[in-house]
C-alpha positions as CSV (number, residue, x, y, z in Angstrom):
1,M,370.9,246.6,18.0
2,G,370.2,243.1,16.8
3,R,372.1,239.8,16.2
4,E,375.8,239.5,15.4
5,D,374.9,238.5,11.8
6,D,372.2,241.2,11.4
7,E,372.1,242.3,7.8
8,A,369.8,244.4,5.6
9,E,368.9,243.2,2.2
10,A,368.6,245.5,-0.8
11,S,364.9,244.5,-1.0
12,R,362.2,244.8,1.6
13,G,360.1,242.3,-0.3
14,G,359.6,238.7,0.8
15,R,361.6,235.8,-0.4
16,T,360.5,233.9,-3.5
17,K,359.0,230.4,-2.9
18,G,360.4,227.3,-4.5
19,G,363.9,226.3,-5.7
20,D,366.0,228.0,-8.3
21,P,367.7,225.9,-11.0
22,L,370.8,228.1,-10.7
23,I,371.1,227.5,-6.9
24,G,370.5,223.8,-7.3
25,S,373.2,223.4,-10.0
26,L,375.8,225.5,-8.2
27,N,375.4,224.0,-4.7
28,V,377.8,221.2,-5.9
29,A,380.5,223.7,-7.1
30,L,380.3,226.2,-4.2
31,D,380.9,225.9,-0.5
32,H,378.0,226.3,1.9
33,A,378.6,229.9,2.7
34,D,378.9,231.0,-0.9
35,A,375.9,229.0,-2.0
36,N,373.8,230.5,0.8
37,L,374.9,234.0,-0.1
38,L,374.2,233.4,-3.8
39,G,370.8,232.1,-3.0
40,R,369.9,235.2,-1.0
41,L,371.2,237.5,-3.8
42,V,369.1,235.7,-6.4
43,Q,366.0,236.0,-4.2
44,V,366.7,239.7,-3.9
45,W,367.0,240.1,-7.6
46,N,363.8,238.2,-8.3
47,S,361.8,240.1,-5.7
48,R,362.8,243.5,-7.1
49,K,362.8,242.7,-10.8
50,A,359.2,243.7,-11.5
51,R,359.4,247.0,-9.6
52,N,362.7,248.0,-11.2
53,L,361.3,247.3,-14.6
54,E,358.2,249.3,-13.9
55,R,360.2,252.4,-13.0
56,T,362.4,252.0,-16.0
57,V,359.3,251.9,-18.3
58,R,357.9,255.0,-16.6
59,F,361.2,256.9,-16.9
60,D,361.2,256.1,-20.6
61,G,357.7,257.5,-20.9
62,E,356.3,254.2,-22.1
63,A,353.9,253.5,-19.3
64,A,350.5,252.3,-20.7
65,L,347.2,254.0,-20.0
66,R,345.5,252.5,-17.0
67,D,341.8,253.0,-17.8
68,F,338.9,252.5,-15.4
69,G,336.7,251.3,-18.3
70,I,334.0,253.9,-17.6
71,S,334.3,257.0,-19.8
72,L,336.5,255.9,-22.7
73,P,334.7,254.3,-25.7
74,P,336.0,250.9,-26.9
75,Q,337.5,252.5,-30.0
76,M,339.9,254.7,-27.9
77,R,341.1,252.2,-25.3
78,N,344.1,251.3,-27.3
79,I,345.2,254.9,-27.8
80,G,349.0,255.4,-27.6
81,A,348.9,258.2,-25.1
82,L,352.2,258.9,-23.2
83,L,353.4,261.3,-20.6
84,G,356.9,262.4,-19.8
85,W,356.5,263.8,-16.3
86,T,358.4,261.0,-14.6
87,A,361.6,261.6,-16.5
88,K,361.3,265.4,-15.8
89,G,361.0,264.6,-12.0
90,V,364.2,262.5,-12.1
91,R,366.1,264.8,-14.3
92,A,365.3,267.8,-12.2
93,V,367.8,266.5,-9.6
94,T,370.4,264.7,-11.8
95,D,370.7,267.6,-14.3
96,R,371.7,269.9,-11.4
97,S,374.2,267.4,-10.2
98,E,377.4,268.0,-12.2
99,F,380.5,266.1,-11.2
100,D,383.6,268.3,-11.1
101,G,386.5,266.0,-10.2
102,F,388.2,264.7,-7.0
103,V,389.9,266.9,-4.4
104,S,392.6,266.0,-2.0
105,P,393.2,268.2,1.1
106,S,396.9,268.2,0.3
107,G,396.3,270.0,-2.9
108,G,398.4,267.6,-4.9
109,E,397.6,267.2,-8.6
110,D,396.6,263.6,-9.2
111,A,398.9,262.2,-6.6
112,F,397.2,258.7,-6.9
113,G,397.0,258.5,-10.7
114,L,393.2,258.8,-10.7
115,D,393.1,260.7,-14.0
116,Q,394.3,257.6,-15.9
117,I,391.7,255.4,-14.2
118,Q,389.0,257.8,-15.1
119,F,390.1,258.2,-18.7
120,E,390.4,254.4,-19.3
121,N,387.0,253.8,-17.9
122,R,385.1,256.8,-19.3
123,F,384.3,257.8,-15.8
124,A,383.0,261.3,-16.6
125,V,380.4,259.8,-18.9
126,E,379.4,256.6,-17.1
127,F,379.2,258.2,-13.7
128,G,376.6,260.6,-14.9
129,A,374.5,257.8,-16.3
130,A,375.0,255.8,-13.1
131,K,373.5,258.8,-11.1
132,V,370.4,258.8,-13.3
133,S,370.0,255.1,-12.8
134,S,370.4,255.6,-9.0
135,A,367.7,258.2,-9.0
136,I,365.3,255.9,-10.9
137,H,365.8,252.7,-8.8
138,G,367.2,254.1,-5.6
139,T,370.7,252.7,-6.2
140,S,373.2,251.8,-8.8
141,F,376.7,250.3,-8.5
142,L,380.3,250.7,-9.6
143,T,382.1,247.4,-9.7
144,V,385.9,247.4,-9.6
145,S,388.0,244.4,-10.9
146,E,391.2,243.6,-12.7
147,G,391.0,243.9,-16.4
148,D,392.4,241.6,-19.1
149,T,395.1,243.9,-20.5
150,Q,396.0,241.3,-23.2
151,S,392.5,241.6,-24.7
152,G,392.6,245.4,-24.6
153,E,390.9,246.0,-21.3
154,P,392.3,248.6,-18.8
155,E,394.4,247.4,-15.9
156,I,391.6,248.4,-13.5
157,M,388.2,248.0,-14.9
158,M,385.3,250.0,-13.4
159,L,381.8,249.3,-14.7
160,A,378.5,250.9,-13.8
161,R,375.7,248.5,-13.0
162,T,372.0,249.2,-12.9
163,A,369.7,247.8,-10.2
164,E,367.8,246.0,-12.9
165,T,370.7,243.6,-13.4
166,S,372.1,243.6,-9.9
167,A,371.4,242.5,-6.3
168,A,373.2,243.4,-3.1
169,I,373.1,242.6,0.6
170,W,374.0,245.3,3.0
171,D,376.0,244.6,6.2
172,P,375.0,247.4,8.7
173,R,377.8,246.6,11.2
174,R,380.6,246.9,8.6
175,R,378.7,249.5,6.7
176,A,379.6,247.8,3.5
177,L,378.2,245.2,1.0
178,A,378.3,241.6,2.3
179,G,377.8,240.4,-1.2
180,F,376.9,241.6,-4.7
181,L,375.5,239.8,-7.8
182,S,375.7,241.2,-11.3
183,V,373.4,239.4,-13.8
184,I,375.2,239.5,-17.2
185,D,372.7,237.4,-19.2
186,T,369.4,235.6,-18.9
187,N,367.5,233.2,-21.2
188,D,363.9,233.5,-22.5
189,Q,362.5,232.1,-19.3
190,G,364.2,234.8,-17.2
191,Q,366.8,232.4,-15.7
192,I,370.3,233.6,-15.1
193,T,372.7,232.1,-17.6
194,R,375.8,234.1,-16.7
195,G,376.6,236.2,-13.7
196,I,379.4,237.4,-11.4
197,M,379.3,237.4,-7.6
198,W,381.5,239.5,-5.4
199,T,382.3,238.7,-1.8
200,P,385.0,240.0,0.5
201,E,387.1,236.9,-0.1
202,K,386.6,236.0,-3.8
203,V,385.0,236.9,-7.1
204,L,383.0,234.1,-8.7
205,T,381.9,233.9,-12.4
206,F,379.4,231.3,-13.3
207,T,378.2,230.4,-16.8
208,R,375.4,228.1,-17.8
209,Q,376.3,225.1,-20.0
210,Q,374.4,222.1,-21.3
211,R,375.0,220.3,-18.0
212,G,374.8,222.6,-15.1
213,Y,377.0,225.7,-14.6
214,K,380.8,226.3,-15.0
215,V,382.2,228.2,-12.1
216,E,385.5,230.2,-12.2
217,G,386.8,231.9,-9.1
218,R,389.7,234.2,-8.2
219,P,390.7,235.6,-4.8
220,N,389.6,239.1,-3.9
221,K,393.0,240.8,-3.3
222,I,391.8,243.8,-1.3
223,G,389.8,241.7,1.3
224,R,386.5,243.5,0.8
225,T,383.6,243.6,-1.7
226,S,385.0,245.8,-4.4
227,V,381.6,247.3,-5.3
228,A,380.6,250.9,-4.5
229,P,376.9,251.6,-4.2
230,L,375.6,255.0,-5.5
231,V,372.7,255.6,-3.2
232,H,369.8,258.0,-3.7
233,G,367.6,258.8,-0.7
234,F,369.6,257.1,2.0
235,N,367.9,256.4,5.3
236,L,368.5,253.9,8.1
237,G,365.5,251.7,7.1
238,R,366.7,251.6,3.5
239,P,370.5,251.8,3.4
240,L,370.6,251.1,-0.3
241,G,368.3,254.0,-1.1
242,T,364.8,254.9,-2.3
243,S,363.7,255.8,-5.8
244,R,362.9,259.3,-6.8
245,I,359.9,257.9,-8.7
246,T,357.6,257.7,-5.7
247,G,354.3,255.9,-5.5
248,A,352.5,259.2,-5.3
249,S,354.2,260.5,-8.4
250,M,353.2,257.4,-10.3
251,Y,349.6,257.8,-9.4
252,F,349.5,261.5,-10.3
253,S,351.0,260.8,-13.7
254,D,348.5,257.9,-14.4
255,A,345.6,260.2,-13.4
256,A,347.0,263.0,-15.6
257,L,347.2,260.6,-18.5
258,R,343.6,259.6,-18.1
259,S,342.6,263.3,-17.9
260,I,344.4,264.0,-21.2
261,V,342.7,261.0,-22.9
262,R,339.3,262.1,-21.6
263,A,339.9,265.6,-22.9
264,E,340.7,264.1,-26.3
265,V,337.5,262.1,-26.3
266,S,335.6,265.3,-25.3
267,S,337.2,267.2,-28.1
268,E,335.8,264.8,-30.7
269,F,332.3,265.9,-29.7
270,Y,333.2,269.5,-29.1
271,S,334.7,270.0,-32.5
272,A,331.7,268.3,-34.3
273,P,328.5,269.6,-32.7
274,E,325.2,267.7,-33.3
275,Y,322.3,269.1,-35.3
276,W,318.7,267.9,-34.8
277,L,316.0,268.6,-37.3
278,F,312.4,268.4,-36.0
279,G,309.4,268.1,-38.2
280,A,311.3,266.9,-41.4
281,D,310.8,263.7,-43.4
282,V,313.6,261.3,-42.4
283,S,313.6,259.7,-45.8
284,Q,315.1,262.9,-47.3
285,F,318.4,262.1,-45.4
286,A,318.4,258.3,-45.9
287,G,321.5,257.0,-47.5
288,G,323.4,260.3,-47.2
289,D,327.0,260.6,-46.1
290,R,327.0,261.9,-42.5
291,W,330.4,263.6,-42.8
292,N,329.3,265.4,-45.9
293,A,326.1,266.4,-44.2
294,I,328.1,267.9,-41.3
295,M,330.8,269.6,-43.4
296,G,328.7,270.7,-46.4
297,R,328.7,274.5,-46.8
298,I,325.2,274.8,-48.4
299,K,322.3,272.7,-47.2
300,A,318.7,272.7,-48.6
301,L,315.5,271.1,-47.6
302,D,312.1,271.1,-49.5
303,V,309.3,272.6,-47.4
304,D,305.6,272.7,-48.2
305,P,304.5,276.4,-47.8
306,A,300.9,275.2,-47.0
307,D,302.2,273.0,-44.1
308,P,301.9,275.0,-40.9
309,K,304.5,272.7,-39.2
310,S,307.7,273.7,-40.9
311,P,310.9,271.8,-39.8
312,Q,313.0,273.4,-37.0
313,L,316.7,273.0,-36.7
314,H,318.4,272.8,-33.3
315,R,322.1,272.7,-32.5
316,F,323.5,270.8,-29.4
317,T,327.1,271.8,-28.6
318,G,329.5,269.4,-26.8
319,A,330.7,270.0,-23.3
320,S,333.5,272.5,-22.8
321,P,337.0,271.0,-22.3
322,Q,337.7,273.5,-19.5
323,P,337.0,270.9,-16.7
324,H,339.6,268.6,-18.1
325,T,342.1,271.4,-18.3
326,E,341.5,272.3,-14.7
327,Q,341.8,268.8,-13.6
328,L,345.1,268.3,-15.5
329,R,346.4,271.5,-13.8
330,M,345.5,270.0,-10.5
331,W,347.5,266.8,-11.2
332,Q,350.4,269.0,-12.4
333,S,350.4,270.9,-9.1
334,L,350.3,267.7,-7.0
335,F,353.1,266.1,-9.1
336,A,355.2,269.2,-8.8
337,D,354.7,269.3,-5.1
338,D,355.8,265.7,-4.7
339,Q,358.9,266.1,-6.9
340,D,359.8,269.6,-5.6
341,L,359.5,271.1,-9.1
342,E,359.2,274.8,-9.8
343,V,355.8,276.5,-9.8
344,Q,356.0,277.1,-13.5
345,F,355.7,273.4,-14.2
346,A,352.1,273.6,-13.0
347,D,351.2,277.2,-13.8
348,S,353.2,279.4,-16.2
349,S,350.5,282.0,-16.7
350,N,351.8,284.3,-14.0
351,P,355.7,284.5,-14.0
352,S,357.3,285.0,-10.7
353,S,360.2,287.2,-9.7
354,A,363.8,286.0,-9.7
355,D,363.8,285.8,-5.9
356,A,360.5,283.9,-5.8
357,I,361.8,281.4,-8.4
358,F,365.0,280.8,-6.4
359,A,363.0,280.3,-3.2
360,A,360.7,277.8,-4.9
361,K,363.7,275.8,-6.0
362,E,365.3,275.7,-2.5
363,S,363.9,272.3,-1.7
364,L,365.1,270.9,-5.0
365,I,368.6,272.4,-4.4
366,T,368.7,270.8,-1.0
367,K,367.8,267.4,-2.4
368,T,370.4,267.7,-5.1
369,R,373.1,268.5,-2.5
370,D,372.0,265.5,-0.4
371,G,372.3,263.4,-3.6
372,N,375.7,264.7,-4.4
373,K,376.9,263.8,-0.9
374,M,375.9,260.1,-1.3
375,W,376.9,259.8,-5.0
376,G,380.3,261.5,-4.2
377,F,380.9,259.0,-1.3
378,G,380.3,256.1,-3.7
379,A,382.6,257.6,-6.4
380,V,385.4,258.1,-3.8
381,Q,384.9,254.5,-2.6
382,A,385.2,253.2,-6.1
383,M,388.5,255.1,-6.6
384,Q,389.8,253.8,-3.3
385,F,389.1,250.2,-4.4
386,S,390.8,250.9,-7.7
387,V,394.0,252.2,-6.1
388,M,394.1,249.4,-3.6
389,L,393.6,246.8,-6.3
390,R,396.2,248.4,-8.6
391,D,398.9,248.8,-6.0
392,G,398.2,245.5,-4.1
393,L,397.0,247.1,-0.9
394,T,394.6,245.7,1.7
395,E,394.0,249.1,3.4
396,V,393.1,252.5,2.1
397,P,396.2,254.8,2.1
398,S,395.9,257.4,4.8
399,E,396.1,260.3,2.5
400,M,393.4,258.9,0.3
401,M,391.0,258.7,3.3
402,R,390.5,262.4,2.9
403,L,389.8,262.3,-0.8
404,S,386.4,263.8,-1.7
405,A,384.3,264.3,-4.8
406,Q,383.5,267.8,-5.9
407,F,380.3,268.9,-7.6
408,T,379.3,272.3,-9.1
409,D,376.9,274.4,-7.0
410,P,373.3,273.2,-7.8
411,A,372.0,276.6,-7.0
412,I,372.2,278.0,-10.6
413,V,372.6,281.8,-10.6
414,S,373.2,284.2,-13.4
415,P,376.8,284.9,-14.5
416,T,376.4,288.6,-13.6
417,A,375.4,287.8,-10.0
418,R,378.4,285.4,-9.7
419,A,380.8,288.0,-11.0
420,D,379.5,290.6,-8.7
421,A,379.8,288.3,-5.6
422,Y,383.3,287.3,-6.7
423,V,384.5,290.9,-7.0
424,K,383.1,291.7,-3.5
425,L,384.7,288.7,-1.8
426,S,388.0,289.3,-3.6
427,S,388.1,292.9,-2.3
428,V,387.9,291.6,1.2
429,D,390.3,288.7,0.8
430,P,392.8,289.2,-2.1
431,A,394.0,285.6,-1.7
432,F,390.5,284.4,-2.6
433,A,390.7,285.9,-6.1
434,A,393.7,283.8,-7.3
435,S,392.7,280.6,-5.6
436,R,390.9,277.7,-7.2
437,V,388.1,278.1,-4.8
438,G,387.6,281.7,-5.9
439,R,387.7,280.9,-9.5
440,Q,385.2,278.1,-9.1
441,Y,383.0,280.5,-7.2
442,A,383.2,282.8,-10.1
443,G,381.8,280.1,-12.3
444,L,384.9,278.8,-14.1
445,T,384.9,275.1,-14.8
446,S,387.7,272.8,-13.7
447,E,389.0,272.6,-17.2
448,Q,389.1,276.3,-17.6
449,I,390.9,276.7,-14.2
450,T,393.5,274.0,-15.2
451,L,394.2,275.7,-18.5
452,L,394.6,279.1,-16.7
453,E,397.0,277.7,-14.2
454,A,399.0,275.9,-16.8
455,E,399.3,279.2,-18.7
456,Q,400.4,281.0,-15.6
457,R,403.0,278.3,-14.9
458,R,404.3,278.5,-18.5
459,L,404.7,282.2,-18.3
460,A,406.4,282.0,-14.8
461,S,408.8,279.3,-16.1
462,A,409.6,281.4,-19.2
463,Q,410.3,284.4,-17.0
464,L,412.5,282.4,-14.6
465,T,414.4,280.8,-17.5
466,E,415.1,284.2,-19.0
467,A,416.2,285.6,-15.6
468,L,418.6,282.7,-15.1
469,R,420.0,283.0,-18.6
470,T,420.6,286.7,-18.2
471,A,422.2,286.4,-14.8
472,G,424.5,283.5,-15.9
473,P,425.7,280.6,-13.8
474,N,428.1,282.5,-11.6
475,A,426.4,285.9,-11.5
476,P,426.2,287.5,-8.0
477,T,422.8,288.1,-6.5
478,E,421.4,291.5,-7.5
479,A,421.7,294.3,-5.0
480,G,418.9,294.4,-2.5
481,A,417.9,290.8,-3.2
482,S,417.5,288.9,0.0
483,A,418.6,285.3,0.6
484,G,415.0,284.3,1.1
485,E,414.1,285.4,-2.4
486,D,417.0,283.3,-3.8
487,E,415.9,280.3,-1.9
488,L,412.4,280.8,-3.2
489,N,413.7,280.8,-6.8
490,Q,415.6,277.6,-6.1
491,A,412.5,276.0,-4.6
492,N,410.4,277.0,-7.7
493,I,413.1,275.4,-9.9
494,L,413.1,272.2,-7.9
495,K,409.3,272.1,-8.0
496,A,409.3,272.4,-11.8
497,K,411.8,269.6,-12.0
498,A,409.7,267.4,-9.7
499,D,406.6,268.1,-11.8
500,A,408.4,267.1,-14.9
501,L,409.7,264.0,-13.2
502,G,406.1,263.0,-12.3
503,V,405.0,263.4,-15.9
504,L,407.8,261.2,-17.2
505,R,407.1,258.5,-14.5
506,R,403.4,258.4,-15.2
507,A,404.3,258.1,-18.9
508,G,406.2,254.9,-18.1
509,V,409.8,256.2,-18.2
510,E,412.2,254.3,-15.9
511,A,412.9,256.0,-12.6
512,D,416.7,256.7,-12.9
513,E,416.3,257.7,-16.5
514,A,413.5,260.2,-15.7
515,A,415.6,261.7,-12.9
516,N,418.6,262.2,-15.1
517,R,416.4,263.8,-17.8
518,V,415.0,266.5,-15.5
519,G,418.4,267.2,-13.9
520,L,418.0,265.3,-10.6
521,P,420.6,262.5,-10.9
522,G,421.1,260.2,-8.0
523,L,417.5,260.6,-6.7
524,K,416.5,257.8,-4.4
525,F,413.1,256.2,-5.0
526,I,411.0,254.2,-2.6
527,P,410.1,250.8,-4.1
528,G,406.6,250.5,-5.4
529,S,404.2,252.5,-7.6
530,P,405.5,256.1,-7.9
531,I,402.0,257.6,-8.0
532,T,400.9,256.3,-4.7
533,I,402.2,257.7,-1.4
534,K,404.1,255.0,0.4
535,Q,406.2,254.8,3.5
536,S,409.7,253.3,3.5
537,D,410.1,249.9,5.2
538,D,413.3,251.1,6.9
């Protein structure tokens, strides 16, 4: 399978020739291994910079017209024609990918304190933007590091990085990043003036000064490169993904833009047909305004009745724009086929049935599910790094190994169809109706399910409290009530107290004080963070 140090770079392009001033200046401050790794990362960044920038420009719809110099007149070669097909192709997948939270097989509610990490880092917002960047360039990244709490940063800082300002080297044996470079700033010459490099052993920050670079380093406490790649289009040949903006789609959009501009040129002649007057004296039209001659409502010409050769007027119409329209439809169809877009993108004249539309989107749905799988893997890895860094761990907790990211179903169906399917499945399996899985299948969002469950718990707690108040502390068990039901009630009370204890601890209340507040005095705590599952050293 290759050499022991076999590694795959984030770029398939060749290495740049010549030295880099950054590498030359930092060789003095870095050891040989770090300097060599940084040199490779800079070469990867330089080799991919132009391609990444081109795809960004195309996604923004600002790609310039690429004219062949044949059919366009010189006056129209600087026309500001733009086309937004590329963004539509990217958004077709990312808009169907909707992150819905993290799920643990144990069913515990935020057992690792992930909600706080997500809130402090605006994860719900920036993860969506990172997915779009991943689809544009093939990959994006989530870096995890310790924040400066004194300056207002969160304890664990998670930042999304685009491929335009990043470079990575993939280690296929460890199936992880061997190194990562984040370019923070560059000068007018395109040279890196500030950057951060992650390795499994350390995190290095280098800043350009008047004389060389200043290097600041700190150890990597978790013993691995704390950067999670969000990969689109993973394959063994390109472990860091492929862009959704394919070479074919770029050609189709360029050709379509030329067809649009040619149609606009043709319309100038089609809307103003030419008139030729044979047998008239040219001097009668000399010095006249051509526009007034064309747009004038009444035109007159002196004719000698004795002259047998009277002037004759002929009209020459411009070519029909229909060929340009047909050619544009052809490019639309080719682009839609490459990007797995619906048929209506290319032809909306004949609407299809609902089943036909769903079948046409099957390929796009499959691609979205594949994307969710890789993006979810990267999101889980970023959360694992965050918990490890926060709790001072060097290994992923066993319970967190089974953490997974959840996305809504990309196969968008009508609410009526979902409700009908939910009722039919619930009639077969009543437990399905009250489960989170069933409610998600019915189309409820995670926020709606959480509110519903909270309301149910509130009502149950109120009913239990009222029952305990009515029965009194020493009241005997009601006739017919079994010991099992009494034990169940006690278990529900204990669970409510434990939930309240977790809320107080996550809010920062001291352990013994929180236990006394909820009615659990003398509770023994395992040393360490209370929101991470740990094993006692005894």
